[in-house]
N, C-alpha and C positions, 0 to 999 in steps of 0.2 A: 216185549221186554228183551227177549233173546235177539230179535232183529235189530233193535237199537244198539245192543252190545256189539253185535257183529259189525254194524256200520261204524261204530266208534273205533273198533280194532282195525277195520279196513282203512279208515282215514289215517290212523297212526302209521300203518304200514305204508300207505301212499306218501305221507309226509316224509317218513324216513327214507323212502326210495328217492324222493325228490332231493332231500338233503344230500344223500350219497352222490347222486348224479351231479348236483351243483358243486359239491366239494371236489369231486374228481375233475370236473371241467376247469375249476379254478386252479387246482394244484398242478395239473398237467398242461394247462394252456390250451386245451381243446375246446370244441364246441359242444353244447349240451345236446344229448340225444334222447329221444323218447322211444321206448320199446312198446309196441302195441300187440295185444293178443286178442284174437277174434272170439266172440261169445255169441250164443244164440240171441236173436233180436228180442225175444220176450223174456229173457232171463235177467235177474238182478245182477249188476256188475259185481257187487261185493259178494253176492252168493256164489257167482262163478269163480271169483278169486279164492273163496274159502272152500270150494267144493273139493272133496278128498283131502282136505287139510287136516292138521292136527287139532286137537281140542284147544279151547281158548287159552288156558294157562300155558300150554306148551308153545302156542303161537306167541304169546307175550314174551316168553323166555327167548324165543328165536329172534324176535324183534330187538330185544335188549342186546343179545349177542351181536347182531348185525350192527347196531349202533356202536357198540364197543369196538368192533373190528374197524369200522369207518374211522373212529377217533385214533386208533392205533396206527392205521395206515397214514393218516394225516400227520401224526407226530413223527413217524418214520421219514416221511417225505421232507418235513421241515428239518430234521436232523441231517438228512443227506444234502439238502441245500446248504446248510451251515458248513458241513464238511467240505463241500465243493468250494465255497467261498474261502475257507481257511487254506485249502491246498493252492488255490489260485493266488492268494496273497503271498504264501510262502514261495511259490514258484517265481512270482514277480520280484520278491526280495533277493532270491538266489541269482536270478538273471542280472539284477542290478549290481550285485556284489561281484559276480564273475565276469561282467562285461559282455554278456550274451546279447546279440542283436536279434530282433525278430527274424525268425526263419533260419537262424544259425544253429545247426544241429551238431556242429563239430564237438567231439569230446573235449571237455575243458572249457568250452564256450567262448573261446577267445580266438579271433582271427589274427593271424600273424602277418604283419605288414612286410612287403617285399624289402629285402635288404636288411632286415632287423634280425640280430642274433639274440635268441632267447637264452640267456645265461642260466636260467633256473629250470629249464626243461619243460616238458609237457606234463604239468601237474595240476592238481586241484587249485582253484583260485579263490576259495573262501578266505576270510580275513585271517583265521588262525593258521591255515596252511600256508598262506602267503608270507606271514610273519616268520613262521618256522623256516621256510625255504630261504627267505632273505637273511635270516641270522646265520644259517649254514653257509650260504654263499659268501657273506661277509667274513666269516671265520676262515673259509678257504682262501680268500684273497689276502687276509691278514697274514696267514701262514706263508703264503708265497712272498709277501712283502718282507716278512722277517728273514726268509732265506736270502732274498736279494740284499737285505741290509748286511747280513753276515758276509756275503760275497763282496759287497762294496768296501767293508772294513778291511778285508784281507787284501784288497787291491788298491786302497786309497784313491778310489775314483771319485773326483769331485762331481762329475756329471751324474753318476749313479746316486750319490747322496742327495743332490738337488731333486732328482726325479723321485727318490724315495720320500722326501719331505712332501712333495706335491701329492703323491699318491696317498700318503698317510692322512693328509688334510682332507682329501676326498672321502676316504673311508670314514673319518670322523663325522663328516657331514651326513653320510648315509646312515650312520648309527643314530644320529639325532633324528633323522626322518623316521627311522624304525621306531624309536622311542616315542615320537609324537603320535604315530599311528597306534601304538599300544595304549597310550593315554586316551586317545579318541575312542577306541573300542571299549575301554573300561568305563569311561564316563558317558558313553552314548552320545557324543557330540554330533551336531548336524554335519560336521566336516566329512563324515563318512560318505556323504552323497557324492563327493568328488573322488571317491576311492580309486575308480578306474583311471582318472587322469593322474592321480598321485602315483599309482603303480607304474603307469607308463613312464613318468619322469624318473622314478627310481630305477626301473629296468634300463632306461636309456643311459643313465649315469653308470650303472653297473657294466653295461656293454662297453662303454668308453673306457672305464677303469680296467676291465678285463683285457681289452685290446692293448692298452698302454703297458700293462704288466707283461703281456705276451711279447710285445716288442722289446721290452727290457730283457726278458729271458732269452730272446733270440741273440741279443748282443752278448749275453753271458755265454751262450753255447758256442759262439765263435772262438772262445778262448779255451775250450776243453776238448779232449779226445772224444771220438764218437762213441766209445764204449763206456765212458765214465759218467753214467747218468742213472737216475732212478725215475720210475713212474710213480706218481702220486694220485690216488683215487680218494678224495676227501669225503665224498658223500656216497650213500647207498642209493643208487639210482638205476634206471634201466636204459640210460643213454650215454653213460660215461665208460669208454673202453678204448683199447688199442687193438689194431688188426695187423697181423703179420702179413707182409706183402706176398710171400711165396708159400706154397703148400708144402706138406711133408711127403717124403717118398714112402714107398712100402717098406715096412720095418719088421724084422723078426726078433729084434731085441732093441732095448732103448734104455737111456738114462736121461732123466730130467732133473736139472738142478737150478736153484735160484736163491736169492736173498729176499726175505720177507720181514716186514715190520707192521704190526697191527695190534690194536687193543679193542677191536670190535667185538661186540657181544649182543646176542648169541651168535657165534660163528663168524669167522673172518670172511666167508663168502667163497667165491670162485677165482683163484689166481689165474687159471687158464682153462680153456675148453677147446677141443679139436673135434669138429663135426665133418662128416663126409655124407655124400648123397645116400639117403636111406638109413643113416645111423647118426643121430645127433650126439650120442655119447660114445664116440669112438675112443676118445682119450680125454679124461676130465679129472681135475684136482679140485675138490670142493669140501668146505666145512660149513654146513648149513644147519641153522637152528642149534639145538643142544646135542647134535650128533658129533662124533669125532670126525677128524679129517678123513676123507676117503679118496681113493683113486678108482676111476672107472675105466675099463677097457672093454669095448664092444658091449657096453651096458652091464658088464659084470663088475662086482664091487669087492674091494678089499679095504678094511679099516686100518688106518695108519696111526702109529703111536706118537703123534706130534702134539706138542704143547707150545704154541707160539703166540697166543693172543695176550701177551703181557706188555705190549708197547715197546719191545726191544727187537733189535735186528737178530734174525736167526737164518742160518744157512741150512737148506733142506735138499735132499736128493732122494729120488726113487729110481731103482733099477728094475728091469723086467725082461724076461725072455719067453718066447712062445713055448719052449720045451717045458712041459708040465706047468706052465704059467707061474714060474717061480719069481718072487719079487722080494726086494729088500728096501728098507727105509732108513735114512741117515739124517740126523739132526745135529748141526754144529760139528760135523766131522765124525760123529760117533754113531755106530749102528744101533738103532733102537728097536727094530723088529723085522720079521721076515715071514713069508708064507708061500703057498703054492696054489695051483688050480685056479689062477686068475686068467680067464680067457685062454686056456691052453691051446696051442696050435692055431691060434688066430692071429695072422699078421696084421699090423696096423696098416690100414688102407690109405692109398695116396689120393691126391686130387680133392683134398678137403680144405677147410678154413680154420685157421688157428686164431683165437680171440683171447686177449688178456683182459681180465677184470669182469667178465660176464660168462654165464652159463647159457649155452645155446639149446633151445628147444627145437629149433629148425636150423637149417644150414644158413649161418650168418645172421640169425635173428631169434625172435621169441624170447627176448631177455626178460628176466623177472628180477625186480629190484631187491626182493628179499634174499636172492642168491648172489647178488653183486659183491665183488671184493671191495673192502674198505681198508686202506692202508697204503704202504709203500712196497714196491717190487723192483728188484734190480738184478742184473747179471743172470738173466734167464737163458739157459743153454740146453740144447738137446743133442744127444749122440745116438747113433744107430747101433750101439753096442753097450754091453754092460761094463761100466767103469769099475776098476778095482778099488779096494778099500783105501789104498795109498793115494790113488788119484783123487778120490773124493775128499780125503783129508787135506790134500794140497789146495783144493778149491776153497774149503772152509777156513783155512788158515792164510789164504792169500799168498801162497808160496809162488815164487818165481817160476816154478815148474808147472803151475796150474795150466790146464788146457782149456781151449774154447770149444764150443760145440761144433761138430762137423756137419750136422744137419741144420741147426739154427744157432747162430752166434749173436750175442747181444750187441746190436748196433743201432744208433738212432735212425740211420737211413733205411733200416729194415722194417720200420713200423709206421703206421698211420694212426694218429691220435684223434679221438672224437669225444665230444660232449663236455669238454672242460678238464679232462685229465691233463696233468702237467708233468714236465720233465725238469729234473734238478740234478745238479752235479753230485755224483756219488762215487766215492772210492772205498771199496770194501776194506774192512778192518781198520781204516783210519778214522771213520766217524761212527763207529759202532756204539749205540746206546749213549 
């Protein structure tokens, strides 16, 4: 009787082992393997198997646990397979939406064709991101068009009016395409399969529109003085900026003044940054996040009492000297604050790079879109001395006695513009707010 029971348990163990091996081979795609153990010739196989084993009830429990483990492993494998299928499906959908071709690992997943200007920058190409970027680009172009319309009215230019009408028509067509894509996304229409082709057509039209507006702006610039302009940064990006063509000299004192207009929140961003080899924060003006505006010299910080993100034009000036690191801050011709111990006895180093609209993390690069300036900037001047209160007031009130910077003076020919930032006619105090 005991021998019969042992044989029954032995066969159960053998069958479970076979099931485990068969399940493992099926799940992992491998071949079935048999594991052999030598026993004496005259010994019963089951007896050898059960020699030194636990009693019958414990063995039964062990077998049940083994069976449960096998089932759990099989369930885990099935779940992992399902997860892999879901991830593969999602990846295929993302590649289809973003235009990724097999083997294309470029960030953003989109290959730029030669000679094509990407007016929306190197950004994510999902449907929601694309629509947002399209809307922002259209808004920027519409603003530029409105400025051209004002200019044409003041000059009674028939040609400018005809071009304005043509451009307005194209913008209307683009807005219809954007609305159509919004409806397709909301209704889940099959038309999304052609999203890459649609985006290509929209970007091609935007490029053409951008170029025509730029050509029209060039015609406008021919009729204005080289210092009567403003820079407009309509979007918070990491590719829109202006670069000053020459570096700054070594300076033991300075005054920086400019006109700013912004309603960006939180923070207007970085109106300018000056980096030198070995120090990216040699001279920076920044308002980032919920922090107040700050000036950095040699990476040392002073908080400035400026309140300018109300969508109105403001004139601001900051003066500084190496002696004791004394600084003063002026808004709209009035002194708003002062301090000391800002990088004392550290001269501003030469041979650097001055960028308008972006904060440099490396010399000439490392831009972060969250720190980019959004708004309008004009009459940016730098002196290598501390201006007096009267001189700053003359600048803020557009007095005929107002001076221009002796280190950097605001001139169109002194700047290179990148990424879609635009220039517009600006005369301080005549078109304020």
